[in-house]
C-alpha positions in Angstrom: 185.8 160.9 30.1 184.4 160.8 26.5 181.5 163.1 27.4 184.0 165.7 28.8 186.1 165.4 25.7 183.1 165.8 23.4 182.0 168.9 25.4 185.4 170.6 25.3 185.8 169.8 21.6 182.4 171.3 21.0 183.4 174.3 23.1 186.3 175.0 20.6 183.9 174.5 17.6 181.4 176.9 19.2 184.1 179.4 20.0 185.5 179.5 16.5 182.0 179.6 15.0 181.0 182.5 17.2 184.2 184.5 16.6 183.8 184.1 12.8 180.1 185.1 13.0 181.0 188.1 15.2 183.8 189.2 12.8 183.3 191.1 9.6 185.4 188.5 7.8 184.2 185.7 5.6 185.2 182.1 6.2 187.2 182.3 3.0 189.1 185.4 4.3 189.8 183.8 7.7 191.0 180.6 6.0 193.4 182.5 3.8 194.8 184.4 6.7 195.4 181.1 8.5 197.0 179.4 5.6 194.3 176.8 5.0 194.3 175.8 1.4 190.6 175.2 1.4 188.0 177.0 3.5 186.0 173.8 4.0 188.6 172.8 6.7 187.6 175.9 8.7 183.9 174.9 8.2 184.7 171.5 9.5 186.3 173.1 12.6 183.3 175.2 13.1 181.0 172.2 13.0 183.2 170.1 15.4 184.1 167.6 12.6 187.8 168.2 12.9 190.3 169.7 15.4 192.1 173.0 15.0 195.6 171.9 13.8 198.1 172.9 16.5 200.3 174.6 13.8 197.3 176.9 13.0 196.3 177.9 16.5 198.2 181.2 16.6 197.2 182.3 13.2 193.6 181.5 13.8 193.6 183.3 17.1 195.1 186.4 15.6 192.7 186.3 12.6 189.8 186.1 15.0 191.2 188.7 17.5 191.7 186.2 20.3 194.6 185.9 22.7 196.8 183.2 21.1 198.2 182.0 24.5 194.6 181.6 25.9 193.4 179.9 22.7 196.3 177.5 22.7 195.5 176.5 26.3 191.9 176.0 25.4 192.8 173.9 22.4 195.2 171.7 24.4 192.6 171.3 27.2 190.0 170.3 24.7 192.0 167.9 22.5 195.0 166.8 24.6 194.2 167.4 28.3 197.0 165.1 29.5 199.6 166.9 27.5 198.4 170.2 28.8 198.7 169.0 32.4 202.3 168.0 31.7 203.1 171.3 30.0 201.5 173.3 32.8 203.1 171.3 35.6 206.6 171.2 34.1 207.0 174.4 32.3 204.5 176.9 33.5 204.7 176.3 37.3 208.2 177.6 37.6 209.2 174.6 39.6 212.1 173.7 37.3 213.3 177.2 36.5 216.1 177.1 39.1 217.5 173.9 37.7 217.7 174.9 34.0 221.0 176.9 34.5 222.8 173.7 35.5 221.4 171.6 32.7 223.4 171.3 29.5 222.0 169.7 26.3 
């Protein structure tokens, strides 16, 4: 399990690194667009030293011209695969859509 987790975390790091390298933006510019107070956080993500904060997934995807929904799924699969399995099963499968009209919160 650990080897798979490390691989997928490295996948995210490599993806972010490649997208930044392929863009005409500097790390500082991408960091500002994403709301990071310091660009070193983005450098740590690129190196696989830290995870992409879930609150920054959409902004980072848009800054690097990626599909935010696809990137969110990749991030969840890399960092929280069990959580993604629950989300995918419960919310995305459509299995519970018929019952939501009867539920009251």
